[in-house]
C-alpha positions as CSV (number, residue, x, y, z in Angstrom):
1,M,4.7,7.1,17.6
2,T,7.1,4.5,16.2
3,K,10.8,5.3,16.4
4,T,11.1,4.8,12.6
5,K,12.8,7.8,10.9
6,L,10.0,10.0,9.5
7,A,10.1,10.5,5.7
8,L,7.8,12.0,3.1
9,K,7.8,11.7,-0.7
10,I,6.7,14.9,-2.5
11,A,5.5,15.1,-6.1
12,Y,6.0,18.4,-7.9
13,L,3.6,18.4,-10.8
14,Y,4.5,20.5,-13.9
15,P,7.5,22.4,-12.4
16,R,8.3,23.9,-15.8
17,S,4.9,24.3,-17.3
18,M,3.2,25.8,-14.2
19,N,5.5,28.0,-12.3
20,I,4.7,31.7,-12.0
21,Y,4.6,34.2,-9.1
22,G,7.1,32.3,-7.0
23,D,5.1,29.1,-6.7
24,R,8.2,27.0,-6.6
25,G,8.9,28.6,-3.2
26,N,6.2,26.3,-1.8
27,I,8.3,23.2,-2.6
28,I,11.3,24.9,-1.0
29,A,9.3,25.7,2.1
30,L,7.9,22.2,2.5
31,A,11.3,20.5,2.1
32,K,13.1,23.0,4.4
33,R,10.4,22.8,7.2
34,C,10.5,19.0,7.0
35,E,14.3,19.1,7.4
36,W,13.9,21.4,10.4
37,H,11.3,19.0,11.9
38,G,13.7,16.0,11.4
39,I,11.7,14.6,8.5
40,S,13.6,13.4,5.4
41,T,12.1,14.2,2.1
42,T,12.5,13.3,-1.6
43,V,11.0,15.6,-4.3
44,K,10.2,14.1,-7.7
45,E,9.3,16.5,-10.5
46,I,6.6,15.2,-12.9
47,E,6.0,17.0,-16.2
48,I,3.7,16.6,-19.1
49,G,3.8,13.0,-20.5
50,E,5.3,11.5,-17.4
51,V,3.6,9.0,-15.1
52,F,2.0,9.9,-11.8
53,E,1.9,6.9,-9.5
54,P,-0.9,7.4,-6.9
55,T,0.7,5.3,-4.2
56,G,4.2,6.7,-4.8
57,F,3.8,10.0,-2.9
58,D,2.6,11.5,0.4
59,L,2.2,15.1,-0.7
60,V,1.6,16.6,-4.1
61,F,2.1,20.2,-5.2
62,A,1.2,22.0,-8.4
63,G,1.3,25.7,-9.2
64,G,-0.1,28.2,-11.6
65,G,0.8,29.0,-15.2
66,Q,0.2,31.0,-18.4
67,D,-2.8,30.2,-20.6
68,R,-0.9,28.3,-23.2
69,S,0.8,26.0,-20.6
70,Q,-2.6,25.5,-18.9
71,L,-4.1,24.1,-22.1
72,E,-1.4,21.5,-22.4
73,V,-1.5,20.7,-18.7
74,A,-5.3,20.2,-19.0
75,K,-4.8,17.6,-21.7
76,D,-2.2,15.8,-19.7
77,L,-4.3,15.8,-16.5
78,Q,-7.0,13.9,-18.3
79,K,-4.4,11.1,-18.8
80,K,-3.5,11.2,-15.1
81,K,-7.2,11.6,-13.9
82,T,-7.7,8.1,-12.6
83,S,-4.4,8.1,-10.7
84,L,-5.0,11.5,-9.2
85,K,-8.5,10.6,-8.0
86,E,-7.2,7.4,-6.4
87,A,-4.5,9.4,-4.5
88,V,-7.1,12.0,-3.3
89,E,-9.6,9.4,-2.2
90,N,-6.8,7.7,-0.2
91,S,-6.3,11.0,1.6
92,K,-3.0,11.9,0.0
93,V,-2.3,15.7,0.6
94,F,-2.5,18.0,-2.4
95,I,-1.9,21.7,-2.5
96,L,-2.9,23.3,-5.8
97,I,-2.4,27.0,-6.8
98,C,-4.4,29.0,-9.3
99,G,-4.3,27.3,-12.7
100,T,-4.1,23.7,-11.4
101,Y,-6.7,24.6,-8.7
102,Q,-9.0,25.5,-11.6
103,L,-8.2,22.3,-13.5
104,F,-9.0,20.1,-10.6
105,G,-12.6,21.3,-10.9
106,H,-15.1,20.3,-13.6
107,Y,-14.1,22.8,-16.3
108,F,-12.8,26.2,-17.1
109,K,-15.1,28.1,-19.5
110,T,-13.0,30.6,-21.6
111,S,-14.1,34.0,-22.9
112,E,-14.8,32.3,-26.2
113,N,-17.3,30.0,-24.4
114,I,-15.0,26.9,-24.8
115,K,-15.0,24.5,-21.9
116,I,-11.6,23.2,-20.9
117,L,-12.3,20.0,-19.1
118,G,-10.8,19.5,-15.6
119,V,-10.5,16.2,-13.6
120,S,-13.6,16.8,-11.4
121,I,-11.9,16.1,-8.1
122,L,-13.1,19.4,-6.7
123,D,-16.8,20.2,-7.1
124,L,-16.4,23.6,-8.7
125,V,-16.3,25.4,-12.1
126,T,-14.4,28.4,-13.3
127,I,-15.6,30.9,-15.8
128,A,-13.5,33.5,-17.5
129,S,-14.3,37.2,-16.8
130,T,-13.0,40.5,-18.1
131,K,-12.0,41.7,-14.6
132,R,-8.6,40.9,-13.4
133,K,-8.5,40.2,-9.6
134,I,-5.1,41.2,-8.3
135,G,-3.6,42.1,-5.0
136,N,-3.0,40.9,-1.4
137,V,-5.5,38.6,0.1
138,V,-6.4,37.7,3.7
139,I,-8.7,34.9,4.5
140,K,-10.1,33.2,7.6
141,P,-9.7,29.5,7.0
142,N,-12.7,27.1,7.4
143,L,-12.8,26.2,11.1
144,S,-13.4,22.5,10.3
145,L,-9.7,22.4,9.2
146,N,-7.8,23.3,12.3
147,H,-8.6,26.0,14.9
148,N,-4.9,27.0,15.0
149,L,-5.2,28.3,11.4
150,K,-6.4,31.8,12.2
151,T,-5.5,33.6,9.0
152,L,-3.9,32.8,5.6
153,V,-2.3,35.5,3.5
154,G,-1.1,35.6,-0.1
155,F,-1.2,37.4,-3.4
156,E,-3.8,36.7,-6.1
157,N,-3.7,37.5,-9.9
158,H,-6.4,35.8,-11.9
159,S,-9.4,36.7,-14.2
160,G,-11.3,33.4,-13.8
161,N,-14.2,33.3,-11.5
162,T,-14.4,30.1,-9.5
163,F,-17.7,28.8,-8.0
164,V,-17.7,26.0,-5.5
165,T,-20.9,23.9,-5.6
166,K,-23.0,24.6,-2.5
167,N,-23.9,21.8,-0.2
168,S,-21.3,19.4,-1.7
169,Q,-18.4,17.5,-0.2
170,T,-16.1,20.3,-1.6
171,K,-16.0,23.2,0.8
172,P,-14.4,26.7,0.5
173,L,-11.0,26.9,2.0
174,G,-11.9,30.1,3.8
175,E,-13.8,33.4,4.0
176,V,-12.3,36.5,2.4
177,V,-11.3,39.3,4.7
178,K,-9.4,41.3,2.1
179,G,-9.2,40.7,-1.6
180,F,-11.4,39.0,-4.2
181,G,-11.0,35.3,-3.6
182,N,-12.7,32.8,-5.8
183,N,-14.9,35.2,-7.7
184,G,-15.2,38.6,-6.0
185,E,-18.9,37.9,-5.2
186,D,-19.5,35.3,-2.5
187,K,-16.5,36.1,-0.2
188,T,-15.1,32.5,-0.5
189,E,-11.5,31.7,-1.3
190,G,-10.1,28.3,-2.4
191,A,-11.6,24.9,-1.9
192,F,-10.9,21.6,-0.3
193,Y,-12.1,18.0,-0.5
194,K,-10.5,15.5,1.9
195,N,-6.8,16.5,1.9
196,C,-6.9,18.1,-1.5
197,F,-6.6,21.9,-1.1
198,G,-6.9,24.5,-3.9
199,T,-6.3,28.2,-3.7
200,Y,-5.6,31.4,-5.7
201,L,-2.9,32.5,-3.2
202,H,0.5,32.9,-4.8
203,G,3.3,34.8,-3.3
204,S,4.5,32.1,-2.6
205,L,1.9,30.8,-0.1
206,L,3.7,28.6,2.4
207,P,6.7,30.8,3.4
208,K,4.3,33.5,4.6
209,N,2.0,30.9,6.2
210,P,4.3,28.5,8.1
211,H,1.3,27.3,10.2
212,F,-0.4,26.1,7.0
213,A,2.8,24.4,5.8
214,D,3.0,22.5,9.0
215,F,-0.7,21.6,8.8
216,L,-0.1,20.0,5.4
217,I,3.0,18.2,6.6
218,T,1.1,16.9,9.6
219,K,-1.8,15.7,7.4
220,A,0.7,13.9,5.1
221,L,2.4,12.2,8.1
222,E,-1.0,11.2,9.6
223,T,-2.1,9.6,6.3
224,K,1.2,7.7,5.9
225,Y,1.8,6.5,9.4
226,K,-1.9,6.1,10.4
227,E,-1.6,8.2,13.5
228,F,-1.2,11.8,14.5
229,V,2.4,12.9,14.5
230,P,3.0,16.1,16.6
231,L,5.6,18.4,15.1
232,P,8.1,20.3,17.3
233,V,7.6,24.1,17.5
234,L,10.0,26.0,15.2
235,E,11.3,29.5,15.6
236,D,9.3,31.3,12.9
237,A,9.9,35.0,13.6
238,L,10.8,36.0,10.0
239,E,7.9,34.0,8.6
240,Q,5.5,35.5,11.0
241,E,6.8,39.0,10.2
242,A,6.0,38.4,6.6
243,H,2.6,37.2,7.5
244,E,1.9,40.2,9.7
245,F,3.1,42.6,7.0
246,V,0.4,41.4,4.7
247,L,-2.2,41.6,7.5
248,K,-1.2,45.2,8.2
249,N,-0.9,46.3,4.6
250,R,-4.1,44.9,3.0
251,G,-4.5,47.6,0.5
């Protein structure tokens, strides 16, 4: 690896419009873990009406939000659609939680049978239901991602049922061990295409899953520097304790 100082540029989409259940903690975790790994970071917040430059970032995060905010974000995403697709196709890393995860699919169909268009980056649809899916979640990640990712844990709170198109380039992020996941029916949770990852796991996700945070950082570095960049092992006792607590208290 080159001796050039490692650096990552992080985009935080809709930090005010889409920020519930501690989702901002994911940005804090990414920046702090990069610091501990000796990687400098800059975080740029991008709100509704602001430009997203597809070549300007190495890692993109967006969280969940209330219904009213999600409607406004859906409209804004349509304006950013081309730029977002370009970034994803160029293997930029995205981590999308709940509401933005849904909007990266084809559409969200409301209980009034109205389709809110997504940006069709992930091959999936979401349909409103009357059943709220809430509680701790444990999943076994898709083995094609990384064999070191044994489990992911988090907290879900959603009523939408998401269905990933079978036999498509979009794959489920993992298999549900505990909880509802995408729809409470097919035992899938989340989805990914290339380096674009979507999930219902709040909580926030990355502080309780340091291995997944480092996985995302590694992917971002690999895309930027065109080679695998090994990360030093960190002392993650507290993070692992939080992870294990959810594993042991699945109810």
